[in-house]
C-alpha positions as CSV (number, residue, x, y, z in Angstrom):
1,M,-108.3,-46.7,32.3
2,T,-110.9,-49.3,33.3
3,L,-114.0,-47.8,31.6
4,I,-114.7,-50.1,28.7
5,K,-117.3,-48.9,26.1
6,S,-118.5,-51.5,23.6
7,I,-121.6,-52.9,22.0
8,S,-121.8,-55.2,25.1
9,G,-122.6,-52.1,27.1
10,I,-120.6,-49.9,29.4
11,R,-118.4,-51.6,32.0
12,G,-115.9,-50.3,34.5
13,T,-114.6,-50.2,38.1
14,I,-116.5,-48.2,40.7
15,G,-115.0,-44.9,41.7
16,G,-112.2,-42.8,40.5
17,P,-112.2,-40.0,37.8
18,A,-115.2,-39.6,35.6
19,G,-114.6,-40.9,32.1
20,D,-111.9,-43.3,33.3
21,N,-114.0,-45.4,35.6
22,L,-117.7,-46.2,36.2
23,T,-118.7,-43.2,38.2
24,P,-122.1,-41.7,38.9
25,L,-121.6,-39.2,36.1
26,D,-120.8,-42.0,33.6
27,V,-123.9,-44.0,34.7
28,V,-126.2,-41.0,34.2
29,K,-124.6,-40.1,30.8
30,F,-124.9,-43.6,29.4
31,T,-128.4,-44.2,30.7
32,T,-129.5,-40.9,29.2
33,A,-127.9,-42.0,25.9
34,Y,-129.7,-45.3,26.0
35,V,-133.1,-43.6,26.6
36,R,-132.4,-41.2,23.7
37,F,-131.6,-44.2,21.4
38,T,-134.7,-46.1,22.6
39,A,-136.9,-43.1,22.1
40,S,-135.7,-42.9,18.5
41,E,-136.7,-46.5,18.0
42,H,-140.2,-45.8,19.4
43,P,-141.0,-42.3,18.3
44,G,-143.8,-40.5,20.1
45,K,-144.2,-43.3,22.7
46,R,-143.9,-43.0,26.5
47,L,-141.1,-45.5,27.2
48,C,-141.2,-48.3,29.7
49,I,-137.9,-49.8,30.8
50,V,-137.2,-52.9,32.9
51,V,-134.3,-52.6,35.4
52,G,-132.7,-55.5,37.3
53,R,-129.4,-56.2,39.0
54,D,-127.1,-58.9,40.3
55,A,-126.0,-59.0,43.9
56,R,-122.7,-57.2,43.6
57,I,-121.9,-54.6,46.3
58,S,-122.4,-51.6,44.0
59,G,-125.6,-52.9,42.6
60,T,-128.0,-50.8,44.6
61,L,-125.9,-47.7,44.1
62,V,-125.9,-48.1,40.3
63,S,-129.5,-49.3,40.2
64,D,-130.7,-46.2,42.0
65,L,-128.7,-44.0,39.6
66,V,-130.1,-45.8,36.6
67,E,-133.7,-45.6,37.8
68,G,-133.5,-42.0,38.7
69,T,-132.0,-41.1,35.3
70,L,-134.7,-43.1,33.5
71,L,-137.4,-41.3,35.4
72,G,-135.7,-37.9,34.8
73,C,-135.6,-38.8,31.0
74,G,-139.4,-39.3,31.1
75,A,-139.3,-43.1,31.0
76,D,-141.4,-45.4,33.2
77,V,-139.7,-48.1,35.1
78,I,-140.4,-51.7,36.1
79,D,-137.9,-52.6,38.8
80,V,-137.4,-56.4,39.1
81,G,-134.7,-56.0,41.7
82,L,-132.3,-58.8,42.3
83,C,-132.6,-60.7,39.1
84,T,-130.6,-62.8,36.7
85,T,-129.6,-61.5,33.3
86,P,-131.9,-64.0,31.5
87,G,-134.7,-63.1,34.0
88,V,-134.5,-59.4,33.0
89,E,-134.5,-60.4,29.4
90,L,-137.7,-62.4,29.9
91,A,-139.3,-59.7,32.0
92,V,-138.9,-57.1,29.1
93,T,-141.2,-59.1,26.8
94,A,-143.5,-60.3,29.6
95,H,-144.2,-56.7,30.5
96,D,-144.3,-55.5,26.8
97,A,-141.5,-53.0,27.7
98,D,-139.5,-51.0,25.3
99,G,-136.1,-52.2,26.6
100,G,-134.2,-53.2,29.7
101,I,-131.0,-52.4,31.6
102,I,-129.2,-55.2,33.5
103,I,-126.8,-53.9,36.1
104,T,-124.1,-56.6,36.2
105,A,-120.4,-57.0,35.3
106,S,-121.0,-60.7,34.7
107,H,-117.8,-62.6,35.6
108,N,-115.7,-59.6,36.5
109,P,-114.4,-59.2,40.0
110,R,-116.3,-57.3,42.8
111,Q,-115.0,-53.8,42.1
112,W,-116.6,-53.9,38.6
113,N,-120.1,-53.2,37.5
114,A,-121.8,-52.5,34.1
115,L,-124.9,-51.6,32.2
116,K,-126.1,-54.3,29.8
117,L,-128.6,-52.8,27.4
118,L,-131.6,-54.6,25.9
119,D,-134.1,-53.9,23.1
120,A,-137.9,-54.5,23.1
121,R,-137.3,-58.2,22.4
122,G,-135.3,-58.6,25.5
123,E,-132.2,-59.1,23.4
124,F,-128.9,-57.3,23.4
125,L,-128.4,-54.4,21.1
126,S,-126.9,-55.0,17.7
127,D,-123.5,-53.7,16.7
128,A,-125.0,-50.7,14.9
129,Q,-127.4,-50.0,17.8
130,G,-124.6,-50.2,20.4
131,K,-122.5,-47.8,18.4
132,R,-125.4,-45.4,18.2
133,V,-125.7,-45.4,22.0
134,L,-122.0,-44.7,22.3
135,E,-122.3,-41.9,19.8
136,L,-125.2,-40.3,21.7
137,A,-123.2,-40.6,25.0
138,G,-120.5,-38.5,23.4
139,Q,-123.0,-35.6,22.8
140,T,-123.7,-32.9,25.4
141,D,-127.0,-31.4,24.2
142,F,-129.0,-33.4,26.7
143,S,-132.5,-31.9,27.4
144,Y,-134.6,-33.4,30.1
145,P,-138.4,-33.2,30.4
146,E,-140.1,-30.9,32.8
147,I,-142.0,-32.1,36.0
148,D,-145.3,-33.1,34.4
149,A,-143.5,-35.5,32.0
150,V,-141.1,-37.3,34.3
151,G,-141.4,-41.0,34.5
152,R,-143.0,-43.2,37.2
153,V,-142.1,-46.5,38.8
154,L,-144.9,-48.8,37.6
155,S,-143.9,-51.7,39.8
156,R,-141.3,-53.3,42.1
157,E,-141.7,-57.0,41.8
158,S,-139.4,-60.0,41.5
159,Y,-139.4,-62.0,38.2
160,N,-137.4,-65.0,39.6
161,D,-140.4,-67.3,40.4
162,E,-142.0,-66.6,37.0
163,H,-138.7,-67.4,35.3
164,I,-138.5,-70.7,37.1
165,R,-142.2,-71.5,36.2
166,R,-141.6,-70.8,32.5
167,V,-138.5,-73.0,32.5
168,L,-140.3,-75.9,34.1
169,A,-143.2,-75.5,31.7
170,L,-141.0,-76.2,28.6
171,P,-142.0,-79.4,26.8
172,L,-138.5,-80.9,26.9
173,V,-138.1,-80.4,30.6
174,D,-139.2,-83.6,32.2
175,A,-139.5,-82.7,35.9
176,D,-140.9,-86.1,36.8
177,A,-137.9,-87.9,35.4
178,V,-135.6,-85.7,37.3
179,R,-137.6,-86.1,40.5
180,R,-137.3,-89.9,40.2
181,R,-133.5,-89.7,40.1
182,R,-133.5,-87.6,43.4
183,F,-130.2,-86.0,42.5
184,R,-128.0,-84.7,45.4
185,V,-126.6,-81.4,44.1
186,V,-124.0,-79.0,45.4
187,V,-124.5,-75.4,44.1
188,D,-121.8,-72.7,44.0
189,A,-123.4,-69.4,43.1
190,V,-120.5,-67.1,44.2
191,N,-122.7,-65.2,46.6
192,S,-124.8,-63.5,43.9
193,V,-128.3,-63.9,42.6
194,G,-127.8,-67.5,41.5
195,G,-127.9,-68.3,45.1
196,V,-131.5,-67.3,45.1
197,V,-132.8,-68.9,41.9
198,I,-130.7,-72.0,41.3
199,P,-131.4,-73.8,44.6
200,R,-135.1,-72.9,44.2
201,L,-135.2,-74.4,40.7
202,L,-133.4,-77.5,41.8
203,R,-135.7,-78.1,44.8
204,K,-138.8,-77.8,42.5
205,L,-137.1,-80.5,40.4
206,G,-137.0,-82.7,43.5
207,C,-133.2,-82.4,44.1
208,E,-131.6,-82.4,47.5
209,V,-129.5,-79.2,47.5
210,I,-126.3,-78.4,49.3
211,E,-125.6,-74.7,49.1
212,L,-122.1,-73.3,48.8
213,N,-121.6,-69.5,48.4
214,C,-125.4,-69.0,47.9
215,D,-125.8,-65.9,50.2
216,P,-126.4,-63.0,47.8
217,T,-124.1,-60.5,49.5
218,G,-122.0,-59.7,46.5
219,E,-118.9,-60.6,48.5
220,F,-117.6,-63.2,46.0
221,A,-116.0,-66.1,47.8
222,H,-113.6,-66.7,44.9
223,N,-112.9,-65.3,41.4
224,P,-116.4,-65.3,40.0
225,E,-115.4,-66.7,36.5
226,P,-116.5,-70.4,36.6
227,L,-113.1,-71.9,35.5
228,P,-111.6,-75.0,37.0
229,E,-108.9,-73.1,39.0
230,N,-111.7,-71.2,40.8
231,L,-113.8,-74.3,41.7
232,T,-111.7,-76.4,44.1
233,G,-114.1,-75.7,46.9
234,I,-117.1,-77.3,45.1
235,S,-115.0,-80.2,43.9
236,E,-114.1,-81.0,47.5
237,A,-117.7,-80.5,48.7
238,I,-119.1,-82.9,46.1
239,V,-116.8,-85.7,47.2
240,R,-117.3,-85.0,50.8
241,E,-121.1,-84.9,50.5
242,Q,-121.2,-87.8,48.1
243,A,-123.2,-85.7,45.7
244,D,-124.3,-86.7,42.2
245,L,-123.1,-83.4,40.6
246,G,-122.3,-79.8,41.2
247,V,-123.8,-76.7,39.5
248,V,-121.8,-73.5,39.1
249,V,-123.0,-70.2,37.8
250,D,-121.5,-66.8,37.4
251,P,-122.8,-63.6,39.2
252,D,-125.6,-62.9,36.7
253,V,-126.5,-66.5,35.9
254,D,-126.0,-66.6,32.2
255,R,-123.0,-69.0,32.3
256,L,-123.3,-72.5,33.6
257,A,-120.7,-75.2,34.5
258,F,-121.1,-78.7,35.9
259,V,-118.8,-80.7,38.2
260,S,-119.0,-84.5,38.1
261,E,-119.6,-86.9,41.1
262,D,-115.9,-87.5,41.5
263,G,-115.1,-83.8,41.8
264,S,-113.7,-83.6,38.2
265,M,-114.9,-80.8,35.9
266,F,-117.5,-81.8,33.3
267,V,-115.9,-78.9,31.5
268,E,-117.7,-75.6,30.8
269,E,-117.3,-76.2,27.1
270,Y,-119.4,-79.4,27.3
271,T,-122.4,-77.7,29.0
272,L,-123.7,-76.7,25.6
273,V,-122.6,-79.9,24.0
274,A,-124.6,-82.1,26.4
275,V,-127.7,-79.9,26.3
276,A,-127.6,-79.8,22.5
277,D,-127.3,-83.5,22.4
278,Y,-130.5,-83.8,24.4
279,V,-132.4,-81.2,22.4
280,L,-131.3,-82.6,19.0
281,R,-132.5,-86.1,20.0
282,H,-136.1,-84.6,20.2
283,T,-136.0,-81.7,17.8
284,P,-133.5,-82.3,15.0
285,G,-132.0,-79.2,13.4
286,N,-129.1,-76.8,13.3
287,T,-126.8,-75.5,16.0
288,V,-124.6,-72.4,16.4
289,S,-121.8,-71.5,18.7
290,N,-119.0,-68.9,18.6
291,L,-115.6,-69.3,16.9
292,S,-114.0,-69.9,20.3
293,S,-116.2,-72.9,21.2
294,T,-115.3,-76.6,21.0
295,R,-115.5,-78.7,17.9
296,A,-117.5,-81.3,19.9
297,L,-120.7,-79.3,19.2
298,R,-120.1,-79.7,15.5
299,D,-119.5,-83.4,15.9
300,V,-122.7,-84.0,18.0
301,T,-124.8,-81.9,15.6
302,E,-123.6,-83.9,12.6
303,R,-124.2,-87.1,14.5
304,H,-127.9,-86.1,14.7
305,G,-128.1,-85.1,11.0
306,G,-128.0,-81.3,11.6
307,H,-125.6,-78.6,10.4
308,Y,-123.3,-76.6,12.7
309,Y,-122.5,-72.9,12.1
310,A,-119.9,-70.7,13.8
311,A,-120.6,-67.0,14.7
312,A,-118.4,-64.2,16.0
313,V,-117.9,-64.1,19.8
314,G,-120.7,-62.3,21.6
315,E,-124.2,-63.3,22.4
316,V,-125.8,-60.9,19.9
317,N,-123.7,-62.4,17.1
318,V,-124.6,-66.0,18.1
319,V,-128.3,-65.0,18.3
320,T,-128.2,-63.3,14.9
321,K,-126.6,-66.4,13.3
322,M,-129.1,-68.7,15.1
323,K,-132.1,-66.8,13.6
324,E,-130.4,-66.8,10.2
325,V,-130.0,-70.6,10.1
326,G,-133.0,-71.5,12.2
327,A,-131.0,-73.2,15.0
328,V,-132.9,-75.2,17.6
329,I,-130.1,-74.7,20.2
330,G,-127.0,-72.6,20.4
331,G,-124.8,-70.7,22.7
332,E,-121.2,-70.2,23.7
333,G,-118.4,-72.4,25.0
334,N,-118.3,-70.4,28.2
335,G,-121.3,-72.4,29.4
336,G,-123.9,-70.1,27.8
337,V,-127.0,-72.1,26.6
338,I,-129.4,-70.3,24.3
339,Y,-132.7,-72.2,23.8
340,P,-135.1,-70.3,21.5
341,E,-138.1,-72.2,22.7
342,L,-138.0,-69.9,25.7
343,H,-136.0,-66.9,24.6
344,Y,-132.9,-65.8,22.6
345,G,-130.5,-65.3,25.6
346,R,-127.9,-67.3,27.5
347,D,-129.8,-68.8,30.4
348,A,-128.3,-71.0,33.1
349,L,-131.8,-72.0,34.4
350,V,-132.8,-73.5,31.1
351,G,-129.4,-75.2,30.9
352,V,-129.8,-76.8,34.3
353,A,-133.3,-78.1,33.6
354,L,-132.5,-79.5,30.2
355,F,-129.2,-81.0,31.3
356,L,-130.8,-82.7,34.4
357,T,-133.6,-84.1,32.2
358,H,-131.0,-85.5,29.8
359,L,-128.9,-87.0,32.7
360,A,-132.1,-88.5,34.4
361,R,-133.3,-90.1,31.2
362,T,-130.0,-91.6,30.3
363,G,-129.6,-93.2,33.7
364,L,-125.9,-92.4,33.5
365,T,-123.6,-90.7,36.0
366,M,-121.9,-87.5,35.2
367,T,-118.6,-89.1,34.4
368,Q,-120.3,-91.8,32.2
369,L,-122.2,-89.1,30.3
370,R,-119.1,-87.1,29.7
371,K,-117.4,-90.1,28.1
372,T,-120.1,-90.3,25.4
373,Y,-118.8,-87.1,23.8
374,P,-115.7,-86.5,21.6
375,A,-112.7,-85.7,23.8
376,Y,-111.2,-82.3,23.1
377,Y,-109.2,-80.2,25.5
378,A,-109.2,-76.5,25.5
379,S,-106.7,-74.0,26.9
380,K,-108.0,-70.5,27.6
381,N,-105.4,-67.9,28.1
382,K,-105.1,-64.1,28.0
383,I,-102.4,-61.6,27.5
384,Q,-102.8,-58.3,29.4
385,L,-102.7,-55.4,26.9
386,T,-99.9,-52.9,27.3
387,P,-99.1,-49.7,25.3
388,A,-96.4,-51.8,23.5
389,I,-99.0,-54.2,22.0
390,D,-100.8,-53.0,18.9
391,V,-103.7,-55.5,18.7
392,D,-104.5,-54.8,15.0
393,K,-100.8,-55.2,14.1
394,V,-100.6,-58.5,16.0
395,L,-103.7,-60.0,14.3
396,H,-102.7,-58.8,10.9
397,E,-99.2,-60.3,11.3
398,M,-100.7,-63.6,12.5
399,K,-103.1,-63.8,9.6
400,S,-100.1,-63.2,7.2
401,R,-97.9,-65.8,8.8
402,Y,-100.5,-68.5,8.6
403,A,-102.1,-67.6,5.3
404,H,-101.6,-71.1,3.9
405,D,-103.6,-72.6,6.7
406,N,-107.4,-72.4,7.2
407,V,-107.8,-68.9,8.6
408,N,-111.1,-67.2,9.6
409,D,-110.9,-63.5,10.4
410,T,-114.6,-62.9,11.1
411,D,-113.7,-62.1,14.7
412,G,-110.0,-61.7,15.4
413,V,-108.0,-64.5,13.8
414,K,-108.9,-68.2,14.1
415,I,-106.5,-70.7,12.6
416,D,-107.8,-74.2,12.0
417,F,-105.2,-77.0,11.8
418,P,-106.2,-80.6,11.1
419,T,-106.3,-81.8,14.7
420,C,-106.3,-78.5,16.6
421,W,-107.1,-74.8,16.4
422,V,-106.2,-71.4,17.9
423,H,-108.4,-68.3,18.2
424,L,-106.9,-64.9,18.9
425,R,-109.1,-61.9,19.6
426,K,-109.3,-58.7,21.6
427,S,-111.8,-59.0,24.4
428,N,-115.0,-56.8,24.4
429,T,-115.1,-56.8,28.2
430,E,-111.5,-56.6,29.5
431,P,-108.2,-55.0,28.3
432,I,-106.8,-58.3,27.1
433,I,-106.1,-60.4,24.1
434,R,-107.7,-63.8,24.5
435,V,-105.8,-66.8,23.3
436,Y,-108.0,-69.9,23.0
437,T,-106.7,-73.3,21.8
438,E,-108.2,-76.7,21.4
439,A,-106.6,-80.1,20.7
440,R,-106.8,-83.8,21.3
441,S,-104.8,-83.5,24.5
442,M,-104.3,-80.8,27.2
443,D,-100.5,-80.9,26.7
444,E,-101.0,-80.2,23.0
445,A,-103.5,-77.4,23.6
446,E,-101.3,-75.7,26.2
447,A,-98.2,-76.0,24.0
448,L,-100.1,-74.5,21.1
449,A,-101.3,-71.6,23.4
450,Q,-97.7,-71.0,24.7
451,R,-96.4,-71.0,21.2
452,F,-98.8,-68.3,20.0
453,M,-98.5,-66.2,23.2
454,D,-94.7,-66.1,22.6
455,E,-95.3,-65.1,19.0
456,I,-97.7,-62.3,20.1
457,R,-95.2,-60.9,22.6
458,S,-92.4,-61.0,20.0
459,I,-94.6,-59.1,17.6
460,G,-95.5,-56.6,20.3
461,Q,-91.8,-56.0,21.0
462,A,-90.8,-55.6,17.4
């Protein structure tokens, strides 16, 4: 079964039996449930919903189904077409809409697609709201409006240029400083919407851009998750082109990774660390990341006199904690930068502009900048779930075994040791257990991960 229902939305592979995969019937059912939920949040109001999609092959198919269902439910539609996830989020508030649906399966392979659901603030639904949508999707008493009450398409217009304009208008984005450095940048956008917006943003910042996989066909040139093993092509291109850096985004452009001038990974975990370092220099305050993110953000935050806070994994959880503690910058270790000055959403465009400003003002190269941060090494692994593995049993057993250590069970089980940590949790988006570790060396991080994966398998076989 590859249909995953969670507070993150509805995600699955295209085709196959209804209820087991993301089929037209499932798209209609969950879109209807979302409209019913949104209507309950805005009683008596004619709804307006923003719809946008990434470039994956099934995007037009799913978008047409979503739009038709919204109209059939009596909601008006603003179609922003090929658009990033943060772009759709911004478009919701810009158009004073009641919500939004982003059609993207983020870093999942080409056969996947998904509906990501937004509220009127352009933010992902809370846990309670997401559960309510799932509950409504399980009901069958749908009643649709008659002909005079069906919705209308109010506009079909891109939001990409406005998104770029708003990023460049941020006070901490120093476009002149970036232009003076005249960076030579290789971009790998995995043939999705990032290939449209990231080169455009960079050129407005005066960068010379070398495009790699920037044709938005949806035919991903490699595994779309921006991990080192998937980025050998851009590493080689940077060295060959004698570029200053590389920029890598996932299909919906909410995750951001950098590659240094020598082809080495700046490391996705350090995207947020570097951006936070720059922001905290000018606007001291608190930071937030999730439990699976590097300790380096805590170290940098404390260096600037702020307080670091950890949240459960998931953008909505990080955003909630950021609002609670008044964080000036936050995000996730997967390269997701959340900068409240613009909006509460992971945004690779904001990340690029702030990072390049920081790099330009320091006068350093990428490898020199990376050396200014604490050296931690993360190992990110996953175990495919099988019927033999009871996740709840595994996590409970791990918590018991390590009860004398520093254990946090806010989200799965995280065990903090003096010089390293391990975080075990069930994924919201894939049928896997994630096993994340961090230590002072890669050998130590990988050994720690292997030790815990062996423990998990032994528990599953018990």
